[in-house]
C-alpha positions in Angstrom: 58.4 -53.7 -19.0 61.9 -54.2 -17.7 63.2 -57.7 -17.3 62.7 -59.3 -13.9 66.2 -60.7 -13.9 67.7 -57.2 -14.0 65.7 -56.2 -10.9 65.9 -59.4 -9.0 69.4 -61.1 -9.4 69.5 -64.9 -9.1 71.3 -64.7 -5.7 68.3 -62.8 -4.3 65.9 -65.4 -5.7 68.0 -68.2 -4.1 68.1 -66.5 -0.7 64.3 -65.8 -0.9 63.5 -69.4 -1.9 65.9 -70.9 0.8 64.3 -68.6 3.4 60.8 -69.8 2.6 61.8 -73.4 2.5 63.5 -73.3 5.9 60.4 -71.5 7.3 58.0 -74.2 5.9 60.2 -76.9 7.4 60.2 -75.2 10.8 56.4 -74.7 10.6 55.7 -78.4 9.7 57.4 -79.5 12.9 55.6 -77.1 15.2 52.2 -76.9 16.7 50.0 -74.0 15.7 48.1 -72.9 18.7 47.7 -69.4 17.2 46.4 -70.4 13.8 44.9 -68.1 11.2 41.7 -66.7 12.6 39.7 -67.0 9.4 39.5 -69.6 6.7 38.7 -68.5 3.2 35.0 -69.3 3.4 34.8 -67.0 6.4 36.8 -64.4 4.6 34.2 -64.2 1.9 31.6 -63.4 4.6 33.5 -60.3 5.8 31.0 -57.5 6.2 31.6 -54.1 4.7 29.6 -50.9 4.5 31.3 -48.6 1.9 29.9 -50.2 -1.2 26.2 -49.8 -0.4 26.2 -47.6 2.8 24.8 -50.6 4.6 26.2 -53.8 6.0 26.9 -56.4 3.2 28.9 -59.6 2.9 31.9 -59.1 0.7 30.8 -61.9 -1.7 27.5 -60.1 -2.2 28.9 -56.7 -3.2 28.4 -55.8 -6.9 31.7 -53.8 -6.9 35.4 -54.3 -6.9 35.9 -54.4 -3.1 38.9 -55.2 -1.0 39.2 -55.2 2.8 42.4 -54.7 4.8 41.8 -56.0 8.3 43.8 -55.4 11.5 45.7 -58.7 11.1 46.8 -57.8 7.5 48.0 -54.4 8.7 50.1 -56.0 11.4 51.5 -58.7 9.1 52.4 -56.1 6.4 54.8 -54.1 8.7 53.2 -50.9 7.5 53.8 -47.8 9.6 51.1 -45.6 8.0 47.9 -45.7 6.0 49.6 -45.2 2.7 51.9 -48.1 3.2 49.0 -50.3 4.1 47.2 -49.3 0.9 50.0 -51.0 -1.1 48.2 -54.3 -0.2 45.3 -53.4 -2.6 45.5 -54.5 -6.2 44.5 -51.6 -8.5 45.6 -48.9 -6.0 48.8 -47.0 -7.1 50.9 -45.9 -4.2 54.2 -44.0 -4.6 56.3 -42.3 -2.0 57.3 -38.7 -2.9 59.1 -37.8 0.4 59.1 -38.6 4.1 55.6 -37.0 4.5 54.2 -36.9 0.9 52.6 -39.6 -1.2 51.0 -40.0 -4.6 48.0 -42.3 -4.3 45.3 -43.1 -6.8 42.9 -45.8 -8.1 42.9 -46.9 -11.7 45.3 -44.4 -13.0 45.9 -40.6 -12.9 48.4 -40.7 -10.1 50.0 -37.5 -8.9 50.8 -35.5 -5.8 47.4 -33.9 -6.3 45.5 -37.0 -7.3 41.9 -35.9 -7.3 39.6 -38.8 -8.3 39.7 -40.8 -5.1 37.4 -40.2 -2.1 39.0 -40.9 1.3 37.1 -41.0 4.5 38.0 -41.7 8.1 34.9 -43.1 10.0 32.7 -41.3 7.5 34.5 -38.0 7.6 35.8 -36.9 4.2 39.5 -35.8 4.3 39.9 -34.3 0.9 41.0 -30.7 0.5 38.9 -28.3 -1.6 42.1 -26.6 -2.8 42.8 -29.3 -5.3 40.2 -32.1 -4.5 42.9 -34.4 -3.3 44.3 -35.6 0.0 47.2 -34.3 2.2 48.4 -37.8 3.4 50.7 -36.4 6.1 47.6 -35.2 8.0 46.0 -38.7 8.1 48.0 -40.1 11.0 45.5 -42.7 12.2 46.8 -45.0 14.9 47.1 -48.3 13.1 46.4 -50.4 16.2 43.0 -48.7 16.4 42.0 -49.5 12.8 39.4 -52.2 12.5 39.5 -52.4 8.7 40.2 -50.3 5.6 37.5 -50.8 3.0 38.6 -50.0 -0.6 36.1 -49.8 -3.4 37.8 -49.5 -6.8 35.6 -47.8 -9.4 33.0 -45.1 -9.0 30.9 -44.7 -5.9 29.3 -41.3 -6.6 25.7 -42.5 -6.4 26.0 -42.9 -2.7 29.1 -40.8 -1.7 28.9 -37.9 -4.2 31.3 -36.0 -6.4 35.0 -37.0 -6.3 34.3 -40.6 -5.7 35.2 -41.1 -9.3 37.8 -43.9 -9.5 37.5 -45.3 -6.0 36.7 -44.9 -2.3 38.9 -45.6 0.7 37.0 -45.8 4.0 39.2 -46.1 7.1 37.1 -47.5 9.9 38.4 -47.5 13.5 37.5 -49.8 16.3 34.6 -49.1 18.6 35.7 -48.0 22.1 34.3 -51.2 23.6 37.0 -53.1 21.6 39.9 -51.0 22.9 39.6 -51.4 26.6 42.6 -51.3 29.0 46.0 -49.9 28.2 48.1 -50.2 25.0 51.6 -48.9 24.9 53.7 -49.3 21.7 57.1 -48.0 20.8 59.3 -48.4 17.7 62.7 -47.1 16.5 64.6 -47.7 13.3 66.9 -46.4 10.6 64.2 -44.2 8.8 61.3 -44.3 11.2 63.4 -42.9 14.0 60.6 -43.1 16.6 57.0 -44.2 16.7 55.1 -44.2 20.0 51.5 -44.7 20.9 49.7 -44.6 24.3 46.0 -45.6 24.5 43.7 -46.0 27.4 40.1 -47.4 27.2 37.5 -47.7 30.0 33.9 -48.5 30.5 32.4 -45.2 31.8 29.0 -46.6 32.8 26.8 -49.6 31.9 26.1 -48.4 28.4 29.1 -46.2 27.5 32.7 -47.0 26.6 35.5 -44.6 25.9 39.2 -44.4 24.8 41.9 -41.7 24.6 45.1 -41.9 22.7 48.4 -40.0 22.1 50.6 -40.7 19.1 54.1 -39.5 17.9 56.0 -40.4 14.7 59.4 -39.0 13.7 60.9 -39.8 10.3 64.4 -39.0 9.0 65.3 -37.4 5.7 65.8 -39.3 2.5 68.4 -38.5 -0.2 68.0 -36.8 -3.6 68.1 -39.2 -6.4 70.3 -36.9 -8.6 73.4 -36.4 -6.3 72.7 -38.4 -3.1 72.6 -35.2 -1.0 70.3 -34.8 2.0 66.8 -34.1 0.9 66.0 -32.3 4.2 62.5 -33.7 4.2 62.4 -35.1 7.8 59.0 -35.1 9.3 57.5 -35.0 12.9 53.9 -35.6 13.7 52.0 -35.6 17.0 48.3 -36.4 17.5 45.8 -37.1 20.2 42.1 -37.9 20.4 39.2 -39.7 21.9 36.2 -41.8 21.1 33.0 -42.5 23.0 30.4 -45.1 22.1 27.2 -45.6 23.9 23.7 -47.1 23.7 20.4 -45.6 24.7 18.1 -48.5 25.3 17.8 -51.2 22.7 17.1 -49.0 19.7 19.6 -46.2 19.8 23.3 -45.9 19.7 25.7 -43.0 19.4 29.3 -42.1 18.8 31.3 -39.0 19.6 35.0 -38.7 18.6 37.6 -36.1 17.9 41.3 -35.7 17.0 44.0 -33.1 17.2 47.1 -33.2 15.0 50.2 -31.1 14.6 53.0 -31.6 12.0 56.4 -30.2 11.6 57.5 -30.8 8.0 60.7 -30.0 6.1 61.2 -29.7 2.4 63.6 -28.2 -0.1 61.4 -26.1 -2.5 62.8 -26.3 -6.0 62.2 -24.2 -7.9 61.2 -21.3 -5.6 60.1 -18.5 -7.9 60.6 -14.8 -7.0 60.0 -11.6 -9.0 63.6 -10.5 -8.5 67.0 -12.1 -9.5 67.9 -14.9 -9.6 64.1 -15.5 -10.1 64.4 -19.2 -9.3 66.3 -20.8 -6.4 66.3 -23.7 -3.9 64.9 -22.8 -0.5 64.7 -24.8 2.7 61.1 -24.7 4.0 60.3 -25.7 7.5 56.5 -25.6 7.4 53.7 -26.6 9.7 50.3 -28.2 9.3 47.7 -28.8 11.9 44.1 -29.6 12.4 41.3 -30.8 14.7 37.9 -32.4 14.1 34.8 -33.4 16.1 32.3 -36.0 14.8 29.0 -37.1 16.2 26.8 -40.0 15.0 23.4 -41.3 16.1 21.6 -44.5 14.9 18.0 -45.4 15.6 16.6 -48.8 14.8 12.9 -48.6 14.1 13.0 -52.4 13.5 15.5 -55.0 12.4 15.3 -53.9 8.8 14.7 -50.2 9.3 17.6 -48.0 10.5 18.1 -44.2 10.5 21.6 -42.7 10.8 22.5 -39.1 11.2 26.1 -37.7 11.3 27.5 -34.2 11.9 31.2 -33.3 11.9 33.4 -30.2 12.0 36.9 -30.2 10.6 39.6 -27.5 10.8 42.9 -27.7 8.9 45.7 -25.2 8.5 48.8 -25.6 6.2 51.5 -23.0 6.1 54.1 -23.6 3.4 56.5 -21.0 2.0 54.5 -20.7 -1.3 51.1 -20.5 0.3 49.2 -20.7 3.6 45.7 -22.2 3.5 43.0 -22.7 6.1 39.7 -24.7 5.7 36.8 -25.1 8.0 34.2 -27.7 7.1 30.8 -28.4 8.6 29.1 -31.5 7.2 25.7 -33.0 7.9 24.6 -36.4 6.6 21.4 -38.4 7.0 20.7 -41.9 5.6 17.8 -44.2 6.0 18.0 -47.9 5.3 14.8 -49.9 5.2 13.3 -53.0 3.8 10.1 -52.5 1.7 8.2 -55.7 1.1 10.1 -58.9 0.5 12.2 -57.8 -2.4 13.2 -54.2 -2.1 16.1 -53.0 0.0 16.0 -49.2 0.0 18.5 -46.6 1.1 18.1 -42.9 0.8 19.7 -39.8 2.2 20.3 -36.1 2.3 23.5 -34.1 2.9 24.8 -30.6 3.4 28.4 -29.3 3.4 29.7 -25.8 4.2 33.3 -25.1 3.6 35.0 -21.8 4.5 38.5 -21.2 3.2 41.2 -18.6 3.5 44.5 -18.3 1.7 47.5 -16.2 2.4 48.7 -15.5 -1.2 52.3 -15.3 -2.3 54.0 -14.4 -5.6 54.3 -18.1 -6.5 50.8 -19.3 -5.6 47.7 -17.2 -5.1 43.9 -17.6 -5.3 41.2 -15.1 -6.2 39.2 -14.4 -4.1 41.5 -15.3 -1.1 38.5 -16.2 1.0 35.3 -18.0 0.1 32.4 -20.0 1.4 31.3 -23.0 -0.6 28.1 -24.9 -0.1 27.1 -28.4 -1.3 23.5 -29.9 -1.2 22.8 -33.5 -2.0 20.3 -36.3 -2.0 20.4 -39.9 -3.1 18.1 -42.9 -3.5 19.1 -46.5 -4.2 17.0 -49.7 -4.4 18.4 -53.2 -4.4 15.7 -55.5 -5.9 15.8 -59.2 -5.4 14.5 -60.4 -8.7 15.2 -64.1 -8.1 15.2 -65.4 -4.6 18.7 -65.6 -3.2 20.1 -65.8 -6.7 19.8 -62.5 -8.7 19.7 -58.9 -7.5 19.4 -55.6 -9.5 20.5 -52.3 -7.9 19.4 -49.0 -9.3 20.1 -45.5 -7.8 21.2 -42.0 -8.4 22.6 -39.0 -6.5 21.6 -35.4 -7.2 24.0 -32.7 -6.0 24.2 -28.9 -6.2 27.5 -27.2 -5.9 28.6 -23.6 -6.3 30.9 -24.3 -9.2 28.8 -26.2 -11.8 25.3 -26.2 -10.3 23.4 -29.5 -10.4 25.1 -32.9 -11.1 23.4 -36.2 -11.6 25.3 -39.4 -10.8 23.3 -42.6 -11.5 24.3 -46.2 -11.4 22.9 -49.7 -12.2 24.4 -52.9 -10.8 23.5 -56.5 -11.1 24.7 -59.5 -9.1 24.2 -63.2 -9.8 25.0 -66.0 -7.3 25.5 -68.9 -9.7 26.0 -71.3 -6.7 27.4 -71.2 -3.2 31.0 -70.7 -4.4 30.6 -68.5 -7.5 29.3 -64.9 -7.9 29.2 -62.7 -11.0 28.5 -59.0 -11.0 28.3 -56.1 -13.5 27.8 -52.3 -13.3 27.4 -49.1 -15.2 27.8 -45.8 -13.4 28.4 -42.1 -14.0 30.6 -40.0 -11.7 32.0 -36.5 -11.8 34.9 -34.7 -10.2 33.9 -31.1 -9.5 36.3 -28.1 -9.9 38.6 -27.1 -7.1 39.5 -23.7 -5.9 42.8 -23.7 -7.8 41.2 -24.6 -11.1 38.6 -21.9 -10.7 40.6 -19.0 -9.4 44.2 -20.0 -8.8 47.5 -18.6 -10.2 50.7 -20.8 -10.1 53.8 -19.0 -11.3 56.0 -21.6 -13.1 58.9 -19.3 -14.2 60.0 -15.7 -14.6 61.4 -14.5 -17.9 64.3 -12.2 -17.0 64.5 -8.7 -18.6 66.1 -8.5 -22.0 66.1 -4.8 -23.1 64.8 -3.4 -25.2 62.3 -6.1 -26.2 61.6 -7.3 -22.5 62.2 -4.3 -20.3 61.1 -6.0 -17.1 60.7 -9.5 -15.6 57.7 -11.4 -17.0 56.1 -14.1 -14.8 54.6 -17.0 -16.6 51.8 -18.9 -14.8 49.0 -21.4 -14.9 45.8 -19.5 -14.1 42.3 -20.6 -13.0 39.3 -20.6 -15.2 35.8 -19.6 -13.9 34.4 -21.6 -16.8 36.1 -24.8 -15.8 33.5 -27.6 -15.6 33.3 -31.0 -14.0 35.4 -33.9 -15.2 33.1 -36.8 -16.2 33.3 -40.6 -16.2 31.1 -43.3 -17.5 32.4 -46.6 -16.0 31.6 -50.2 -17.1 32.6 -53.0 -14.8 32.5 -56.8 -14.7 33.4 -59.0 -11.8 33.8 -62.6 -10.7 34.3 -64.2 -7.3 35.1 -67.8 -6.5 35.5 -69.5 -3.2 36.4 -73.2 -3.1 35.6 -74.5 0.4 38.2 -73.3 2.9 41.3 -73.3 0.8 41.2 -71.1 -2.3 39.4 -67.9 -3.4 39.6 -65.8 -6.5 38.4 -62.2 -7.0 38.6 -60.7 -10.5 37.4 -57.3 -11.7 37.5 -56.0 -15.3 36.8 -52.3 -16.1 36.4 -49.9 -19.0 36.3 -46.2 -18.2 35.2 -43.5 -20.6 36.4 -40.0 -19.5 35.5 -36.6 -20.8 36.3 -32.9 -19.9 39.5 -33.9 -18.1 41.8 -31.1 -16.8 44.2 -29.6 -19.4 45.7 -26.3 -20.2 44.6 -23.7 -22.8 45.7 -20.3 -23.9 44.8 -17.1 -22.1 45.0 -13.5 -23.1 48.6 -13.3 -21.8 51.6 -15.7 -21.9 49.9 -17.7 -19.2 48.2 -21.0 -19.6 44.7 -21.5 -18.3 43.0 -24.6 -16.8 40.6 -26.1 -19.3 38.6 -29.2 -20.0 40.2 -30.3 -23.2 41.2 -34.0 -22.6 39.1 -37.0 -23.3 39.9 -40.7 -23.5 39.5 -44.1 -22.0 41.1 -46.6 -19.7 40.7 -50.3 -19.3 42.2 -53.0 -17.1 41.8 -55.8 -14.6 42.5 -56.5 -11.0 43.0 -59.9 -9.6 43.3 -61.3 -6.1 43.9 -65.0 -5.3 44.2 -66.4 -1.7 45.4 -69.8 -0.8 45.4 -71.3 2.7 46.7 -74.8 2.4 47.2 -75.4 6.1 46.8 -73.9 9.5 50.3 -72.5 9.5 50.5 -71.0 6.0 48.5 -68.3 4.2 49.4 -66.8 0.8 47.9 -64.0 -1.3 48.7 -63.0 -4.9 47.6 -59.7 -6.3 47.9 -58.4 -9.9 46.6 -55.3 -11.7 46.9 -54.0 -15.2 45.8 -50.7 -16.7 46.0 -49.1 -20.1 45.0 -45.5 -20.7 44.6 -43.6 -24.0 44.0 -39.9 -23.9 43.6 -37.1 -26.4 44.3 -33.4 -25.7 42.7 -30.9 -28.1 45.1 -28.2 -27.0 48.4 -29.9 -27.8 50.5 -27.7 -25.5 54.0 -28.4 -24.4 52.9 -29.7 -21.0 51.3 -32.7 -22.7 49.0 -33.6 -19.8 47.5 -36.4 -21.9 50.8 -38.2 -22.0 51.2 -37.8 -18.3 47.7 -39.2 -17.7 48.7 -42.2 -19.8 52.0 -42.9 -18.2 51.9 -41.6 -14.6 50.6 -44.9 -13.2 52.3 -48.3 -13.5 50.8 -50.5 -16.2 51.6 -53.7 -14.2 51.7 -54.3 -10.5 52.3 -57.6 -8.7 52.1 -58.3 -5.0 52.9 -61.7 -3.4 52.5 -62.2 0.3 53.2 -65.2 2.5 52.4 -65.6 6.2 53.9 -68.4 8.2 53.1 -69.5 11.7 56.2 -71.0 13.2 55.6 -72.8 16.4 53.1 -71.4 18.8 54.2 -67.7 19.0 56.3 -66.8 16.0 54.9 -65.3 12.8 57.0 -64.7 9.7 55.8 -62.5 6.9 57.3 -62.0 3.4 56.0 -59.5 0.9 57.3 -59.3 -2.6 56.1 -56.5 -4.9 56.8 -55.5 -8.5 55.8 -52.1 -9.8 56.2 -51.2 -13.5 57.9 -48.2 -14.9 56.4 -44.7 -15.2 57.3 -43.1 -18.5 55.9 -39.7 -17.7 55.8 -39.4 -13.9 54.3 -35.9 -13.7 54.0 -32.4 -15.1 57.2 -31.8 -13.3 59.4 -28.6 -13.1 62.3 -31.0 -12.9 63.8 -32.5 -16.1 63.7 -36.2 -14.9 60.2 -37.5 -15.4 60.8 -41.2 -16.0 60.7 -43.7 -13.0 62.2 -47.1 -13.4 60.4 -50.3 -12.6 61.4 -51.9 -9.3 61.1 -55.1 -7.3 60.9 -54.9 -3.6 60.9 -57.3 -0.6 59.6 -56.5 2.9 60.0 -59.0 5.7 59.1 -59.1 9.3 59.0 -61.5 12.3 56.4 -61.1 15.0 57.1 -62.8 18.3 54.2 -63.1 20.7 56.1 -63.3 23.9 53.0 -63.9 25.9 49.4 -62.7 25.8 49.4 -58.9 25.5 53.2 -58.6 24.7 54.5 -58.7 21.2 57.9 -57.9 19.6 58.3 -57.2 15.9 61.4 -56.8 13.7 60.7 -55.3 10.3 62.9 -54.9 7.2 61.6 -52.8 4.3 62.9 -52.3 0.8 65.4 -55.1 1.3 66.3 -55.7 -2.4 66.9 -53.6 -5.5 68.9 -50.8 -3.9 67.7 -47.3 -3.7 64.9 -46.1 -6.0 62.8 -43.2 -7.0 59.1 -43.9 -6.8 57.6 -40.7 -8.2 58.5 -37.3 -9.5 56.4 -34.6 -7.8 54.9 -31.7 -9.8 54.9 -29.5 -6.7 58.2 -27.7 -6.3 60.3 -30.6 -4.9 63.0 -32.7 -6.5 62.9 -36.6 -6.7 64.1 -38.4 -3.6 65.3 -42.0 -3.4 63.9 -44.7 -1.1 66.4 -47.0 0.4 66.4 -50.1 2.7 65.3 -49.5 6.3 64.7 -51.5 9.5 62.8 -50.9 12.7 62.0 -52.8 15.8 58.7 -52.5 17.7 57.3 -53.5 21.1 53.6 -53.6 21.8 52.1 -54.1 25.3 48.4 -54.4 26.1 46.9 -55.0 29.5 
């Protein structure tokens, strides 16, 4: 680990300390009409649904859970979902370019991180191409987010394959909570323009609706090597609606949909061709777009007996210079939550997913076949048993899936929770999860270089590629977790999670019949670590939160090829991460937020085509001031990356050179009426 003093000079420490001292002095002499909405005791009663597919209090969840609410998003100064996810201990977030991110949970970070399930209102947003997420397509209006639920660790028993190292569930507000008009606009040095217009109205006695339009333009960064323009500016526009209604006392329904269109820029390096000079740098102005429609219906048979059905359709298209891909997904999900007797809380469900894809192959990236339909069938059952009244619970369940790649997969778990007293909770779990193969791993071909002709031994150009493997199997995880939560009255809370993960059949590269490498399942190993969150609210005008995470991975690759993916797995996520946030209420209408983050170095950032793979540790400070001018009108001034100078956060493995993140500022106005 690098020394903190090198990253954070004493003059910066002095300014930061002085700034906090002056703020506290100001706050002590002011009244706090707009105090913090929740004390810590209330925070521990926050209800989440992602851990058990049912409503649970946060302090009763036998999993490593964290909730980002709307107030935390506003206080963070985040302009996107990835930026907001930096709040969560144990989540690795690194910016690759204006529009691209590397985001993972508990290690294995990369552009194509594939062990994290991400959902928006229950709609999975992973791409079957590589089992990961294109984050530039997830342009959710932050003002409409009710909360982001993050479960670190496996959740495959309830949510299925690819929920290996974590789940992110982005939950937007009901239409009844977004009535009236909201207009917001922002402009700054990097975020050149952000604008949102939203209108909500009650359509009849039992139905509410809203409609929104959103635009976000970002400027280019600079390359880390020579400070030239990275030409990665990004423009996104989206619109959508949501309707929520009731049918009597027992039935409720939701219908929502979104449209999105992106214009992205990137310099592709290297861009590989079958003719001289074989590799070059090419400016690529590409587009990505999509639309989705989701319907959900809930029926309450009784207070403890609820049936939920959901159906959605999702279309995405991405047209980059090295490949165009289109996906159409139809997904049906049914879950039934019911109380059986006095001690059994059951939830069971069935699911079906149909994915149709189509690829426009190029020399550099191609898939065989170029079009395919993939089906997934699933069912799950989980029982939470109250063994000791209001003291000890045991949860047992399993999911059974059938996919077109590996056939049947079984993903069980067992969890225990003990409430020692009103302020202390202990939990433990053992679970199995799998990450099923992607289209690229089964039938892809990625050309990494072309060997020029060298007569007479090499009479013609020879492309060298990584090729798919029809025998590629699922990656497997057995995860062991322990947790502890403590809440002392209304002032202090502590949340600690320990984990040990045993991995097998991880993605590697083996030999093929040609000079190519072939995807294989040759890596095994383990990871262990901890995640800690401590909150302290000493007064009505001051809230603080400290987050820390540690992870250590040890991998073994049976193939021992030059790409050394086992070393990348070990070193592509920061071993230590620290986050310290402070929220002051100054007077009646002024809110000051300071956010200090430390992220450890990456010794092997990725399987990069670029030479530079190491990423230095960095210390960062974000600060913002929110001025509530009057009810419904708010002005915000935000500074991001204020210390430490420019930095590289990640080295992409996907044909782009490392860019540097520098300081930026933006101002925002929000008006609701």
